[in-house]
C-alpha positions in Angstrom: 118.7 24.4 66.0 121.2 26.0 68.3 121.8 29.5 69.6 125.2 31.2 69.5 125.9 34.0 72.0 129.1 36.1 72.4 129.6 38.3 75.4 130.9 41.7 74.1 130.8 43.9 77.2 132.6 43.6 80.5 131.5 43.5 84.2 131.5 47.1 85.2 128.1 48.5 85.9 126.2 45.3 85.2 123.1 44.5 87.3 123.7 41.5 89.6 120.8 39.4 88.2 122.0 40.0 84.6 125.5 39.0 85.7 124.1 35.8 87.2 122.2 35.0 84.0 125.4 35.4 82.0 127.2 33.1 84.4 124.5 30.5 84.0 124.9 30.8 80.2 128.7 30.4 80.6 129.5 33.9 79.5 131.8 34.9 82.3 134.3 37.1 80.4 134.2 39.3 77.3 134.8 37.5 73.9 133.5 34.2 75.3 131.1 32.4 73.0 128.6 29.8 74.0 126.5 27.4 71.8 123.4 26.3 73.6 120.3 24.3 72.6 117.3 26.3 71.2 114.4 26.3 73.7 112.2 28.7 75.5 114.4 29.0 78.6 117.5 29.8 76.6 115.6 32.4 74.6 114.4 34.1 77.7 117.9 34.2 79.2 119.3 35.7 76.0 116.5 38.3 75.9 117.5 39.3 79.4 121.2 39.8 78.6 120.7 41.3 75.1 122.4 44.6 76.0 125.7 42.8 76.7 125.8 40.0 74.1 125.4 39.3 70.4 123.3 36.3 69.6 121.4 34.4 67.0 120.6 31.0 65.5 123.6 28.9 64.4 123.4 27.4 60.9 124.9 24.0 60.1 128.2 25.5 58.9 128.7 27.4 62.2 127.9 24.2 64.2 130.4 22.3 62.1 133.0 25.0 62.6 132.7 24.7 66.3 132.9 20.9 66.0 129.8 20.3 68.2 129.0 16.7 68.7 126.2 16.8 71.3 123.4 19.1 70.1 121.8 19.0 73.7 124.9 20.2 75.6 126.3 23.7 76.1 129.7 24.4 74.4 131.9 27.2 75.5 134.6 28.7 73.3 137.0 31.5 74.3 138.0 34.0 71.5 140.7 36.6 71.6 139.6 40.1 70.8 138.8 40.8 67.2 141.7 42.3 65.2 139.6 45.0 63.5 137.4 45.8 66.5 133.6 46.1 66.8 131.3 48.5 65.0 129.6 49.7 68.3 129.2 48.2 71.8 126.4 50.6 72.6 124.0 50.2 69.6 122.0 47.1 68.7 122.1 45.2 65.5 122.0 46.3 62.6 123.7 49.7 63.5 125.9 48.1 66.2 127.0 44.7 67.4 124.7 44.0 70.4 121.5 42.1 70.5 119.7 39.6 68.3 121.4 39.0 64.9 119.2 36.1 63.7 120.9 34.0 61.0 123.5 36.8 60.5 125.3 35.7 63.6 127.5 33.5 61.4 128.7 36.7 59.5 129.3 38.4 62.8 131.5 35.5 64.0 133.8 36.0 61.1 135.5 38.9 62.9 136.9 36.3 65.3 138.5 34.1 62.7 
């Protein structure tokens, strides 16, 4: 399994240790997506940045869409902003777009297609 995370919020007002964690994940700018291996370290990092990203477990269809060949390497994808916008960048899933989406992350990623 793999985790998919998309940074939704910008840099203003972000605590420095959270910003460092996002940089280690590869989420340096908004609308950047990263696909990372599922392990305890990745889960802890994603829990720390949950107020700035949307994340969940990638299914096989999502992994195929991103054309990921090495399941143990980090893959970074840069999206443009979504054409119809977000539901909310202040509320967590299911009312807003932030936080843990679980398997529903593949539905969330459809706003970028």
